[in-house]
C-alpha positions in Angstrom: 15.7 -17.4 10.8 12.4 -15.7 11.3 9.2 -17.6 10.7 7.3 -15.8 8.0 3.5 -15.5 8.0 1.8 -18.2 6.1 -1.2 -17.9 3.8 -3.3 -17.6 7.0 -1.2 -14.8 8.3 0.2 -17.1 11.0 3.9 -18.0 11.2 4.8 -21.1 9.1 5.1 -24.3 11.1 2.2 -23.2 13.4 -1.3 -24.4 13.2 -3.6 -21.8 11.6 -5.9 -20.1 14.1 -8.7 -19.8 11.6 -9.9 -21.2 8.3 -9.9 -18.8 5.4 -11.3 -19.2 1.9 -8.6 -20.1 -0.6 -7.3 -17.3 -2.7 -4.7 -16.8 -5.4 -1.4 -15.7 -3.9 0.4 -15.5 -7.1 -0.4 -14.8 -10.8 0.3 -12.4 -13.6 -2.0 -9.7 -12.1 -3.4 -9.5 -8.5 -5.4 -6.7 -7.0 -6.6 -6.1 -3.5 -9.2 -4.0 -1.7 -7.3 -3.2 1.5 -10.3 -1.7 3.2 -12.2 -5.0 2.7 -9.2 -6.9 3.9 -9.0 -4.8 7.1 -12.8 -5.4 7.8 -12.2 -9.1 7.4 -9.2 -9.1 9.7 -11.2 -7.3 12.4 -13.8 -10.1 12.3 -11.4 -12.9 12.9 -10.5 -14.3 16.3 -6.8 -13.2 16.4 -7.9 -9.6 16.3 -9.8 -10.0 19.6 -7.4 -12.5 21.2 -4.1 -10.9 20.3 -4.9 -7.3 19.2 -3.5 -8.0 15.8 -4.1 -10.0 12.7 -2.4 -10.4 9.3 -2.9 -12.0 5.9 -0.4 -12.9 3.2 -1.6 -11.2 0.1 1.2 -12.1 -2.3 3.4 -15.2 -2.3 6.0 -15.6 -5.0 9.3 -17.4 -4.7 11.2 -14.0 -4.4 8.5 -11.8 -2.8 5.9 -11.8 -0.1 3.4 -9.0 0.8 1.7 -9.2 4.1 -1.1 -6.9 5.3 -0.9 -6.4 9.1 -3.6 -4.8 11.2 -2.8 -3.9 14.9 -4.8 -2.4 17.8 -3.2 0.3 19.9 -0.3 -1.1 22.0 -0.2 -4.4 20.1 3.3 -5.5 19.4 5.1 -8.0 17.2 8.0 -9.1 19.4 11.6 -8.8 18.3 12.5 -10.9 15.3 14.5 -10.5 12.1 14.0 -11.4 8.4 16.5 -13.2 6.3 15.7 -10.8 3.4 15.3 -7.1 2.8 12.0 -5.8 4.0 9.9 -2.7 3.8 7.1 -1.5 6.2 4.7 1.0 5.0 2.1 2.5 7.4 -1.1 2.9 5.5 -3.2 4.1 8.4 -2.5 4.9 12.0 0.8 5.3 13.8 3.4 2.5 14.4 6.9 2.4 15.8 9.8 0.1 14.9 12.2 -0.7 17.7 15.8 -1.4 16.6 18.6 -2.3 19.0 19.7 1.4 19.4 16.9 3.4 17.8 13.2 3.8 17.7 11.7 4.8 14.3 8.3 6.5 14.2 6.1 5.4 11.3 3.0 7.6 11.1 0.6 7.0 8.2 2.3 7.5 4.9 5.8 6.6 6.1 7.9 3.9 4.7 10.9 2.1 6.3 13.3 -0.4 4.7 15.6 -2.7 6.6 18.4 -4.9 5.3 18.2 -8.6 6.1 19.0 -9.8 9.6 18.3 -6.5 11.5 16.5 -7.4 14.7 13.4 -5.3 15.1 9.9 -5.3 16.6 6.8 -3.5 15.6 4.4 -1.6 17.9 1.1 0.1 17.2 0.8 3.5 18.9 -2.8 3.7 17.6 -4.8 1.3 15.4 -2.5 0.8 12.5 -2.5 -0.9 9.1 1.0 -1.8 7.8 2.0 -3.3 4.5 5.0 -5.6 5.0 7.0 -6.5 1.9 9.7 -9.2 2.0 12.1 -9.5 -1.0 14.5 -12.4 -1.3 17.4 -12.2 -3.8 18.3 -15.2 -5.9 15.5 -17.5 -4.6 
């Protein structure tokens, strides 16, 4: 099972690398300024240390939405999700590496993967990716 990002954008079970102000992760209506989120992610230490940073925007029992910002050549190593996911490149150019295929995701492209498909994510240029994780029957 893949560790999912926590509220801090770090995998669950890992100590957070930074302290963020508390925010509502669920509720009847949530809105986000993704440009402001990107600016904030660029000012946190993981951006400089690892070339990437992420924040969980939405956290319901059956749905997570994670905003990921990556520098060129940054990579999230192979992993899998135990749920259906989508990756939408909002800005930049990313690639998803599957076992037998590489899928290019330039800005404006959307990819969906069924659960348990091993994949990794690589930024070809600075990229902003919106990851959606949807669990059934949770």
